[in-house]
N, C-alpha and C positions, 0 to 999 in steps of 0.2 A: 602424523609421523611420531612413534614414540622412543624416546632415549632412555637410556640409564644413568643414574648419578652415582657419585662415588661409593654410595652405600649399597648399590646393586639395585636400587629401586626404580621402577621405570616411572618416567616424568615426561611432561610434554616438550615438544621442541623448542629450542631456545628462539628468541626473536631478537637478535643484536641489533638489527635495523630499525625495530618498531619504534615509530613516533605516532602518539595519539593524534587523530584527525581532528580539525576543528568542528565545533557545532554547525550544522546547515544554517545558512543565511535565509532570511525573508526577502528573497529575491524572484525576480520573474524568471520562469522556466519554460522555454519555447519548444514546441514540437512543430510537427507538418499539420497534424490534425486539431491540436487544441494548445492552450498555454496554461501555465498556472501561476495565478496571482496569489500574493501574500493575502490572506483572508482580511477582508475590510467591511465593518457592518454597514458603513453609510454606502459603499460602493456595490456591494455584492447581496445585501440582506434581503432586498425586496424582491430582485430577481430570483435569488435563490428560493425564497418562499413560494413564489409563483411557480417554479419549476417543479417542487416538491408537491405541490398539491394536486398535480396529476396522479399521485398516489392515493386514491381515493379511499382505500381501506387503513393505510398507515402501516401497511406490512412491512414496508422498507425499513422501519424503525424498530422492529420486533427484538433484534439482536444487539440494538445499541443501547447503552446504558440511559439514554435519555430520548425523549420523543415519544409519540407524536406529539406536536404542541398544538394547543387548543386554539389558537388564532394567530396571526401575524405578529402581534405584539408581543407575545409568549416566544416565539421563534426569533424575534429581533432581539429580544433581552437574552437569550442563549447565545446568539452569534456575537454580540458585544461582550459577553463575558469570556468567551474563548479566542477572539481575533486579537492578534498582537501579542501571543504569548509566544514563548520559545518551547516549551516543552509540555504540551503537544504544540507544534508548528502547524498551524492550519493554512491551506492553500485552497482557493477557489479554482475549480476547473472551469475554463474559458473556452467555448467552442469557437468553430471556425466563423460563426457569425457575430462573435464578440459577446454571447451571452453566457452568463454564470449558470452551469447546470450541473454542477455536482460540488462535493468537498472531499479532499484527501488530507491527511497530515503524516508527520513524522511524530514519533512519540517514544518515551523511554530511551531518550538519547543517552548513550554513556560512552564519549570519546575515550575514557580512560581505558575501556575494553574494546575499542573500536565496533561497538555494537549499535544498532539502531533499528527501530521497529515503524512499520508502516500500518496505518489504521485509522479509525474514526472515518471511515469511508461511507460516503452517502450518495448515490448516484440516482439523478432524476430518471424518469422515464425516457426523456430525449437523449440522454446520455448512455444507457443500459445498451450493451451488445453493439456499440460502435467502435471504429478504430480510435476514436477519441478516448474512449473509456480506458482501452489497453493503454494507449500513449501515455495517457496521465500516471499510470503507475511506472510505465518504462521511464519516464521522466526522473520520478523519485529514486528508482533503483540506479538508474545512471549517475545521479548527482551524488548519491550515497557512495557509491564505489568510486567515482571520480575524486571524492574529497579524501578517500584512504580509508573508510570502514571497512571491517574485515567480514562482518556478518549483518545481514539485515533479516529482521524476524517479521513473520505473520502470525497473529494469533487470532483465533475466533471461537464463539461459542461452539461446542462439539456438535450441537444439533443443527447448526447453521450449513446446511449442505451445500448451498450455493456458494458460500464463502470458502467452504473447503475445495471444491471443485475449481474455484477461480485460484486459489493459491496454487494448486499443483498445474494447472493450465499456465500460469506465470512462470513456473520453474522453480518454485519453493518444494523443497523436501520434506515429507512429513517426518516429524520427531516424536510424536507421541502425545497422550492425552494426561493432562493435569486434573486430577478428579477433585470436585468441591473445590476449584481453585479461587471463587469468589461467589457473592451473591449480587444479582443483578436484577433490578425492579422486583425485589422481594421473592426472587426464585434462584434456586441452586444453578450455578453454571460450572459445568466441566469444560476445560479449554483445550482447544487442539492447536499444538505447536507446529510451525513449519518454519524453515529457515533456508537461508541462501548465503554462500560465502563467496570470498573473493575468488578462490579458485574456481568456483562454478561460473563466474560471471562471464569470461570470454565467450564460451559456447553459447551461454544464453543469450548474451548480447547479439552474437550473430544470428541466432534464431529470430530474435525481435525485430533485427535489420530485415531479413527475410520477410517476415509477416508485415511489417509496416510498410515495406515498399509498395508504391502506388501500383506497381504490376502485378500484386498479388490480390487485386480486386479488379472484378469484371465491371462492365458498363454500369450495372445496377448496384454495385457497391459489395457485390457478394464475394467471399474470400476463396482463392483457389486452394490454398493450403491452409490447414487449420494450425493455429499457434499450438495446440495441445499436441498435435502429431510431431511438430518441431521440437517442443522441450521434454516429451514423455521420455526419450531414450536419455536424457540429460540428468533425470531425476536421481538422487542418491538414496539408496537403502542404510537407514541409520539404525545402528543398535546390533 
């Protein structure tokens, strides 16, 4: 919505009831297929290292600014350096068997503008392409909007096709590419930006509820309706 000020200039809509939300807390977030634990080096480090070693080539680390790690000691040192921080705020993804199988985080947390990003995602082979993988991200989205954030962002290397597909599957709308946004591992990185706002969330939340429902999976665990099919009509063309 665009308004006009006393000078006849177009300005943004007023937000008379706007109150900045609190920062997200390092707390447990529970779902049906997984839970998110605040990342703890002692509790999660060894299990995560074991889970991540199934990626024999290290391809899962290519688009992250760190990794792969030469050994468990190096990985543990990295975990210790990021666990317990407030921005990024890291969580371990715990599957239905109680095993740590992935990492997610909030970052660039800006309560004053109601904006927060989801990133630093690293899913083990055991987590990929499972309901728990999707639910882990749904838990972050649900919590962010419940706290009162107006906007959740997803950014990735513009060459990272799987991450770009995942963003739109989850209902993030593509907003453009920032060229030469930064240098990562000694290489240029163009960054693709995706966003979801609070006005988008009710319809997207209903799509997630439909997809995550037990009835959406057959006895072999195969989905009946894809999340992409449910969210594609809800994506917003920006610009």
